[in-house]
Residue frames as qw, qx, qy, qz and C-alpha x, y, z in Angstrom:
[[0.574, 0.626, -0.525, -0.057, 43.32, -20.10, 14.14],
 [0.965, -0.206, -0.128, 0.099, 44.83, -23.51, 15.00],
 [0.515, -0.754, 0.288, 0.287, 48.18, -23.50, 16.74],
 [0.700, 0.002, 0.514, 0.495, 49.97, -25.20, 13.89],
 [0.385, 0.735, 0.379, 0.410, 48.61, -22.55, 11.41],
 [0.233, -0.971, 0.041, 0.030, 49.62, -19.68, 13.74],
 [0.619, -0.536, 0.418, 0.394, 53.16, -21.07, 13.96],
 [0.631, 0.339, 0.514, 0.471, 53.31, -21.53, 10.19],
 [0.199, 0.900, 0.239, 0.306, 52.22, -17.95, 9.47],
 [0.383, -0.904, 0.153, 0.110, 54.45, -16.49, 12.17],
 [0.713, -0.286, 0.459, 0.447, 57.50, -18.42, 10.89],
 [0.526, 0.555, 0.439, 0.472, 56.79, -17.29, 7.33],
 [0.034, -0.985, -0.107, -0.134, 56.54, -13.69, 8.58],
 [0.515, -0.753, 0.317, 0.259, 59.92, -13.94, 10.35],
 [0.729, 0.057, 0.481, 0.484, 61.58, -15.65, 7.37],
 [0.389, 0.687, 0.346, 0.506, 60.54, -12.73, 5.05],
 [0.270, -0.956, -0.059, 0.098, 61.52, -10.09, 7.62],
 [0.508, -0.620, 0.418, 0.427, 65.17, -10.78, 6.99],
 [0.688, 0.722, 0.001, -0.075, 66.87, -9.90, 3.71],
 [0.270, -0.732, 0.589, 0.212, 70.53, -10.53, 4.51],
 [0.727, 0.450, -0.472, -0.214, 72.25, -12.58, 1.79],
 [0.122, 0.414, -0.875, 0.219, 73.67, -15.97, 2.54],
 [0.556, -0.233, -0.785, -0.145, 72.29, -19.27, 3.89],
 [0.320, -0.375, 0.427, -0.758, 70.15, -19.06, 7.00],
 [0.366, -0.149, -0.917, 0.052, 68.63, -21.62, 9.38],
 [0.563, -0.595, -0.154, -0.552, 65.61, -21.77, 11.68],
 [0.328, -0.482, 0.694, -0.423, 66.11, -22.78, 15.33],
 [0.200, 0.031, -0.977, -0.063, 65.78, -26.47, 16.10],
 [0.481, -0.442, -0.632, -0.416, 62.40, -28.01, 16.86],
 [0.519, -0.445, -0.594, 0.423, 62.93, -28.11, 20.65],
 [0.199, -0.197, -0.145, 0.949, 63.75, -24.37, 20.76],
 [0.257, -0.227, -0.432, -0.834, 60.82, -23.46, 18.47],
 [0.513, -0.466, -0.710, -0.122, 58.49, -25.51, 20.72],
 [0.429, -0.422, -0.459, 0.654, 59.66, -23.62, 23.81],
 [0.073, -0.086, 0.079, 0.991, 59.39, -20.20, 22.13],
 [0.396, -0.223, -0.435, -0.778, 55.78, -20.80, 20.95],
 [0.433, -0.155, 0.620, -0.636, 54.67, -22.76, 23.99],
 [0.864, 0.196, -0.099, -0.453, 53.48, -25.78, 21.92],
 [0.877, -0.178, 0.442, 0.069, 54.42, -29.40, 21.51],
 [0.199, -0.457, 0.661, 0.560, 57.15, -30.52, 19.20],
 [0.407, 0.369, 0.819, 0.164, 54.43, -32.36, 17.24],
 [0.236, 0.887, 0.323, -0.232, 52.80, -28.97, 16.47],
 [0.086, -0.773, 0.405, 0.480, 56.08, -27.53, 15.40],
 [0.370, -0.103, 0.836, 0.392, 56.68, -30.56, 13.18],
 [0.392, 0.641, 0.660, -0.001, 53.31, -30.02, 11.56],
 [0.127, 0.928, 0.013, -0.349, 54.15, -26.36, 10.87],
 [0.233, -0.579, 0.642, 0.446, 57.58, -27.30, 9.48],
 [0.479, 0.192, 0.820, 0.248, 56.03, -29.95, 7.22],
 [0.369, 0.836, 0.394, -0.098, 53.80, -27.28, 5.65],
 [0.023, -0.882, 0.313, 0.352, 56.88, -24.95, 5.08],
 [0.391, -0.278, 0.798, 0.364, 58.68, -27.88, 3.47],
 [0.495, 0.459, 0.734, 0.083, 55.71, -28.71, 1.29],
 [0.321, 0.922, 0.205, -0.065, 55.48, -25.11, -0.14],
 [0.762, 0.415, -0.013, 0.496, 59.26, -25.00, -0.68],
 [0.112, -0.934, 0.132, -0.311, 60.28, -22.43, 1.88],
 [0.351, -0.684, 0.626, -0.129, 62.54, -24.63, 4.01],
 [0.804, 0.212, -0.555, -0.030, 64.45, -27.90, 3.77],
 [0.662, -0.619, 0.370, -0.204, 65.14, -30.14, 6.69],
 [0.625, 0.501, -0.589, 0.105, 68.45, -31.92, 6.47],
 [0.884, -0.429, -0.183, 0.012, 68.96, -34.69, 8.99],
 [0.776, -0.289, -0.073, 0.556, 71.86, -33.81, 11.26],
 [0.374, 0.219, 0.121, 0.893, 72.26, -30.31, 9.76],
 [0.038, 0.394, 0.427, -0.813, 69.08, -28.44, 10.63],
 [0.348, 0.728, 0.588, -0.056, 66.20, -26.51, 9.08],
 [0.344, -0.163, 0.323, 0.866, 67.50, -24.45, 6.16],
 [0.362, 0.716, 0.272, -0.531, 65.63, -21.58, 4.59],
 [0.625, 0.388, 0.519, 0.435, 65.34, -21.75, 0.78],
 [0.169, -0.465, 0.074, 0.866, 66.91, -18.47, -0.37],
 [0.028, 0.121, 0.647, 0.752, 65.40, -18.74, -3.81],
 [0.203, -0.637, -0.731, -0.137, 61.89, -19.02, -2.41],
 [0.302, -0.682, -0.362, 0.559, 62.51, -16.16, 0.05],
 [0.157, -0.346, 0.241, 0.893, 63.56, -13.80, -2.77],
 [0.143, -0.182, -0.679, -0.696, 60.41, -14.38, -4.84],
 [0.571, -0.173, 0.066, -0.800, 56.68, -13.81, -4.27],
 [0.008, 0.001, -0.990, 0.140, 55.03, -16.73, -2.57],
 [0.657, -0.041, -0.026, -0.753, 51.44, -17.88, -3.17],
 [0.180, 0.023, -0.983, -0.010, 50.08, -21.13, -1.86],
 [0.619, -0.227, -0.065, -0.749, 46.56, -22.48, -1.18],
 [0.717, -0.246, 0.528, -0.382, 44.84, -25.35, 0.52],
 [0.954, 0.287, 0.078, -0.034, 45.67, -27.58, -2.46],
 [0.619, 0.652, -0.329, 0.287, 49.12, -26.53, -3.47],
 [0.240, -0.680, 0.581, -0.377, 50.39, -26.81, 0.15],
 [0.886, -0.156, 0.393, -0.189, 49.57, -30.50, 0.04],
 [0.188, -0.419, 0.814, 0.356, 52.06, -33.09, -1.37],
 [0.535, 0.195, -0.539, -0.621, 50.85, -35.03, -4.42],
 [0.320, -0.037, -0.945, 0.050, 50.62, -38.31, -2.53],
 [0.124, 0.305, 0.674, -0.661, 47.73, -36.69, -0.46],
 [0.441, 0.441, -0.005, -0.781, 45.72, -35.73, -3.53],
 [0.328, 0.148, 0.892, 0.274, 43.70, -37.98, -5.80],
 [0.375, 0.253, -0.192, -0.871, 41.26, -37.37, -8.63],
 [0.422, 0.267, 0.863, -0.080, 38.13, -39.13, -9.76],
 [0.081, -0.005, -0.537, -0.839, 36.77, -38.67, -13.27],
 [0.429, 0.369, 0.567, -0.599, 33.09, -37.90, -13.49],
 [0.681, 0.625, 0.376, -0.056, 32.70, -37.31, -17.22],
 [0.267, -0.465, 0.494, 0.684, 34.71, -36.77, -20.37],
 [0.590, 0.589, 0.544, 0.095, 33.46, -35.91, -23.92],
 [0.298, -0.001, 0.350, 0.888, 34.21, -33.83, -27.00],
 [0.208, 0.789, 0.532, -0.224, 31.97, -30.95, -27.99],
 [0.398, 0.594, 0.236, 0.658, 31.89, -28.05, -30.36],
 [0.300, -0.211, -0.353, 0.861, 32.99, -24.77, -28.69],
 [0.086, 0.875, 0.465, -0.104, 30.56, -21.98, -28.04],
 [0.345, 0.864, 0.025, 0.366, 31.39, -18.46, -29.05],
 [0.380, -0.863, 0.315, -0.105, 33.26, -17.59, -25.86],
 [0.817, -0.297, 0.446, 0.215, 35.33, -20.82, -26.05],
 [0.694, 0.576, 0.212, 0.377, 36.16, -20.09, -29.73],
 [0.083, 0.943, -0.133, 0.294, 37.43, -16.67, -28.65],
 [0.570, -0.727, 0.382, -0.026, 39.52, -17.89, -25.70],
 [0.803, -0.149, 0.518, 0.253, 41.14, -20.81, -27.60],
 [0.122, 0.600, -0.475, -0.632, 41.39, -19.13, -30.97],
 [0.378, 0.088, 0.910, 0.145, 39.36, -21.93, -32.62],
 [0.312, -0.034, -0.496, -0.810, 37.03, -22.19, -35.55],
 [0.671, -0.132, 0.194, -0.703, 33.39, -23.07, -35.04],
 [0.940, 0.098, -0.235, -0.228, 33.96, -26.75, -36.21],
 [0.417, 0.416, -0.714, 0.379, 37.10, -27.42, -34.14],
 [0.743, -0.500, -0.426, -0.128, 36.31, -29.66, -31.15],
 [0.072, -0.612, 0.559, -0.555, 37.23, -29.21, -27.56],
 [0.506, -0.170, -0.825, 0.185, 37.43, -31.64, -24.72],
 [0.393, -0.566, 0.187, -0.700, 35.30, -31.10, -21.63],
 [0.613, -0.120, -0.759, 0.182, 35.71, -33.12, -18.47],
 [0.503, -0.680, 0.106, -0.522, 34.56, -33.03, -14.93],
 [0.669, 0.081, -0.667, 0.320, 36.56, -34.49, -12.05],
 [0.609, -0.777, -0.091, -0.132, 36.53, -34.61, -8.30],
 [0.393, 0.535, -0.564, 0.491, 39.60, -33.75, -6.26],
 [0.800, -0.543, -0.249, -0.051, 40.06, -35.55, -2.99],
 [0.163, 0.646, -0.558, 0.495, 42.57, -34.54, -0.23],
 [0.129, -0.228, 0.853, -0.452, 43.35, -37.22, 2.34],
 [0.005, -0.268, -0.961, -0.065, 40.33, -39.08, 0.97],
 [0.130, 0.627, 0.536, -0.550, 37.93, -36.22, 1.47],
 [0.374, 0.565, 0.523, 0.517, 36.08, -34.69, -1.48],
 [0.227, -0.611, -0.204, 0.730, 36.85, -30.96, -1.57],
 [0.125, 0.489, -0.303, -0.808, 36.67, -29.81, -5.24],
 [0.683, 0.483, 0.546, 0.048, 34.65, -30.24, -8.37],
 [0.151, -0.525, 0.405, 0.733, 36.54, -29.19, -11.51],
 [0.679, 0.597, 0.426, -0.023, 35.12, -28.64, -14.95],
 [0.262, -0.595, 0.420, 0.634, 37.79, -28.04, -17.56],
 [0.730, 0.648, 0.201, -0.086, 38.00, -27.55, -21.33],
 [0.395, -0.526, 0.533, 0.532, 41.00, -28.08, -23.60],
 [0.558, 0.572, -0.298, -0.522, 41.44, -27.87, -27.43],
 [0.937, 0.017, 0.343, -0.067, 41.20, -31.36, -28.85],
 [0.719, 0.658, -0.172, 0.144, 43.72, -30.70, -31.65],
 [0.070, 0.730, -0.589, 0.339, 46.50, -30.08, -29.11],
 [0.312, -0.283, 0.835, -0.353, 45.58, -33.03, -26.88],
 [0.657, 0.117, -0.498, -0.554, 44.07, -35.70, -29.11],
 [0.610, -0.033, -0.788, 0.077, 44.78, -38.55, -26.70],
 [0.285, -0.375, 0.437, -0.766, 43.40, -36.97, -23.50],
 [0.655, -0.179, -0.706, -0.201, 42.10, -39.80, -21.38],
 [0.696, -0.655, -0.214, -0.202, 41.03, -40.92, -17.96],
 [0.822, -0.184, -0.186, 0.505, 44.61, -41.71, -16.78],
 [0.356, 0.313, -0.035, 0.880, 45.82, -38.22, -17.55],
 [0.327, -0.641, -0.165, -0.675, 42.81, -36.57, -15.91],
 [0.798, -0.567, -0.176, -0.099, 43.14, -38.62, -12.76],
 [0.728, -0.168, -0.107, 0.656, 46.83, -37.61, -12.36],
 [0.197, -0.616, -0.009, 0.763, 48.51, -34.26, -12.91],
 [0.543, 0.765, 0.346, 0.021, 46.94, -32.41, -15.91],
 [0.067, 0.938, -0.301, -0.160, 49.86, -29.88, -15.98],
 [0.452, -0.426, 0.744, 0.247, 52.35, -32.79, -16.16],
 [0.641, 0.439, 0.624, 0.080, 50.26, -34.16, -19.04],
 [0.334, 0.937, 0.063, -0.080, 50.50, -30.81, -20.87],
 [0.195, -0.790, 0.543, 0.210, 54.28, -30.66, -20.29],
 [0.643, -0.117, 0.736, 0.179, 54.70, -34.20, -21.60],
 [0.630, 0.644, 0.428, 0.075, 53.31, -33.06, -24.90],
 [0.595, 0.181, 0.154, 0.768, 56.16, -30.62, -25.36],
 [0.045, -0.850, -0.230, -0.471, 54.32, -27.49, -24.37],
 [0.407, -0.009, -0.451, 0.794, 55.78, -25.00, -21.91],
 [0.232, -0.816, -0.528, -0.036, 53.32, -23.36, -19.43],
 [0.298, 0.413, -0.102, 0.855, 53.88, -19.62, -18.94],
 [0.188, -0.180, 0.335, -0.906, 51.07, -18.20, -16.76],
 [0.155, -0.470, -0.868, 0.024, 47.93, -19.00, -14.89],
 [0.195, -0.267, -0.005, -0.944, 45.19, -16.30, -14.83],
 [0.285, -0.327, -0.877, 0.205, 42.90, -16.90, -11.81],
 [0.310, -0.409, -0.044, -0.857, 39.65, -15.31, -10.56],
 [0.169, -0.180, -0.888, 0.387, 37.93, -16.02, -7.25],
 [0.422, -0.329, -0.133, -0.834, 34.30, -15.58, -6.24],
 [0.227, -0.034, 0.826, -0.515, 32.38, -16.69, -3.18],
 [0.549, -0.080, -0.550, -0.625, 29.40, -18.99, -4.00],
 [0.642, -0.191, 0.566, -0.482, 27.04, -21.45, -2.39],
 [0.105, -0.096, 0.966, 0.215, 27.03, -25.17, -3.32],
 [0.626, 0.056, -0.197, -0.752, 24.02, -26.14, -5.38],
 [0.882, -0.132, 0.294, -0.343, 22.08, -29.42, -5.12],
 [0.904, 0.377, -0.185, 0.079, 24.05, -31.31, -7.86],
 [0.325, 0.630, -0.548, 0.444, 27.42, -30.11, -6.42],
 [0.495, -0.488, 0.502, -0.515, 26.37, -31.03, -2.91],
 [0.978, 0.039, 0.088, -0.183, 25.56, -34.61, -4.05],
 [0.756, 0.489, -0.340, 0.271, 29.04, -34.98, -5.65],
 [0.178, 0.581, -0.527, 0.594, 30.86, -33.45, -2.66],
 [0.586, -0.382, -0.703, 0.126, 28.68, -35.20, -0.05],
 [0.167, -0.102, -0.394, 0.898, 28.00, -31.92, 1.71],
 [0.165, 0.641, 0.624, -0.415, 24.94, -29.73, 2.42],
 [0.297, 0.652, 0.426, 0.553, 23.28, -27.69, -0.32],
 [0.151, -0.947, -0.124, -0.257, 23.95, -23.97, 0.27],
 [0.745, -0.478, 0.021, 0.465, 27.32, -24.60, 1.99],
 [0.084, 0.931, -0.233, -0.269, 29.70, -21.66, 1.39],
 [0.841, 0.046, 0.338, 0.420, 32.41, -22.39, -1.18],
 [0.061, -0.697, 0.315, 0.641, 34.95, -20.65, -3.43],
 [0.794, 0.532, 0.283, 0.076, 34.54, -20.73, -7.18],
 [0.365, -0.613, 0.442, 0.544, 37.96, -20.49, -8.82],
 [0.733, 0.658, 0.164, -0.049, 38.13, -19.79, -12.58],
 [0.497, -0.541, 0.466, 0.493, 41.44, -20.43, -14.29],
 [0.719, 0.683, -0.096, -0.085, 43.08, -19.99, -17.66],
 [0.738, -0.358, 0.378, 0.429, 46.30, -21.81, -18.39],
 [0.409, 0.887, -0.112, -0.183, 48.52, -19.92, -20.74],
 [0.904, 0.057, 0.161, 0.392, 51.38, -21.34, -22.76],
 [0.307, -0.528, 0.262, 0.747, 54.60, -19.57, -23.68],
 [0.126, 0.159, 0.629, 0.750, 53.72, -17.50, -26.69],
 [0.270, 0.057, 0.216, -0.937, 50.36, -16.54, -25.14],
 [0.542, -0.104, -0.647, -0.526, 48.05, -19.29, -26.33],
 [0.588, -0.295, 0.461, -0.595, 45.45, -20.59, -23.83],
 [0.318, 0.159, -0.926, -0.130, 45.61, -24.38, -23.35],
 [0.304, -0.369, -0.861, 0.173, 42.94, -24.77, -20.62],
 [0.300, -0.390, 0.110, -0.864, 39.99, -23.04, -19.04],
 [0.429, -0.217, -0.858, 0.181, 38.60, -24.43, -15.85],
 [0.426, -0.554, 0.058, -0.713, 35.98, -23.68, -13.20],
 [0.450, -0.020, -0.810, 0.375, 36.49, -25.18, -9.69],
 [0.563, -0.640, -0.062, -0.519, 34.13, -25.21, -6.75],
 [0.491, 0.198, -0.701, 0.478, 36.05, -25.71, -3.48],
 [0.586, -0.683, -0.318, -0.297, 34.41, -26.26, -0.10],
 [0.754, -0.560, -0.049, 0.340, 37.67, -26.11, 1.92],
 [0.593, 0.585, 0.020, 0.552, 39.58, -23.26, 0.30],
 [0.375, -0.876, -0.003, 0.304, 42.19, -21.01, 1.85],
 [0.667, 0.577, 0.008, 0.471, 45.02, -19.00, 0.26],
 [0.497, -0.738, 0.044, 0.454, 48.16, -17.27, 1.60],
 [0.558, 0.748, 0.013, 0.358, 50.15, -14.60, -0.29],
 [0.517, -0.643, 0.088, 0.557, 53.60, -13.17, 0.54],
 [0.550, 0.599, 0.301, 0.498, 54.24, -10.40, -2.13],
 [0.356, -0.057, -0.083, 0.929, 56.09, -7.17, -2.33],
 [0.104, 0.730, 0.463, -0.493, 54.06, -4.10, -1.54],
 [0.426, 0.489, 0.487, 0.585, 53.04, -2.28, -4.72],
 [0.162, -0.507, -0.191, 0.825, 53.74, 1.41, -4.04],
 [0.054, 0.069, -0.471, -0.878, 52.97, 2.44, -7.68],
 [0.245, -0.448, -0.797, -0.322, 49.50, 0.77, -7.55],
 [0.267, -0.631, -0.577, 0.445, 48.62, 2.55, -4.38],
 [0.098, -0.406, 0.087, 0.904, 49.60, 5.92, -5.84],
 [0.113, -0.115, -0.672, -0.723, 47.59, 5.22, -8.97],
 [0.250, -0.557, -0.788, -0.073, 44.44, 4.27, -7.00],
 [0.232, -0.585, -0.383, 0.676, 44.72, 7.47, -4.90],
 [0.006, 0.384, -0.212, -0.899, 44.78, 9.69, -8.02],
 [0.019, -0.199, -0.829, -0.522, 42.27, 7.83, -10.17]]
């Protein structure tokens, strides 16, 4: 593990070890560098990640403040959501309408003759191709879906239509990159990757998007309460 990642993980651990109410601060950069035996640049990189995932705020002249709201809630971030939007770009590969298959009819609650959009896009982080995403949305809800929306934030586009997003249902599976994917991502065929399948769910329970993502640079971190009831259920089942 790189030093900056170790510092990030350890600071997260220490932040969540304390549950006392009231505002709290981290030590200044210089002190953290001495405690971890690393450069202030490494500390700054770790703090930038904590800022990007919403755990701390750095206020000039005041210090490094812990976000109490974030600390009181489960935290999940991955190799994409830990990056600021200005480091992420999208490139449209294809966009077309099609009739849904039986599974897509079931997921979206559509009739056999109601069209859906299907698009494929590349996601780049710091200019590097890391993901291929294939997504489907019901055309009746998003009749003006276009390249501009797809090459920016799709969730912002959905919100701009007056919808409210409630949940994301996500499944992960280890895969190997096939020949076509390797060409798009400019990597070797057979390279290990993560396949991420998502359903976006609106308030009220209706699915607005299903997507399949292949990511060649995926990592994910969870900070969640321990589920005692689930452990007891698994022991007795």
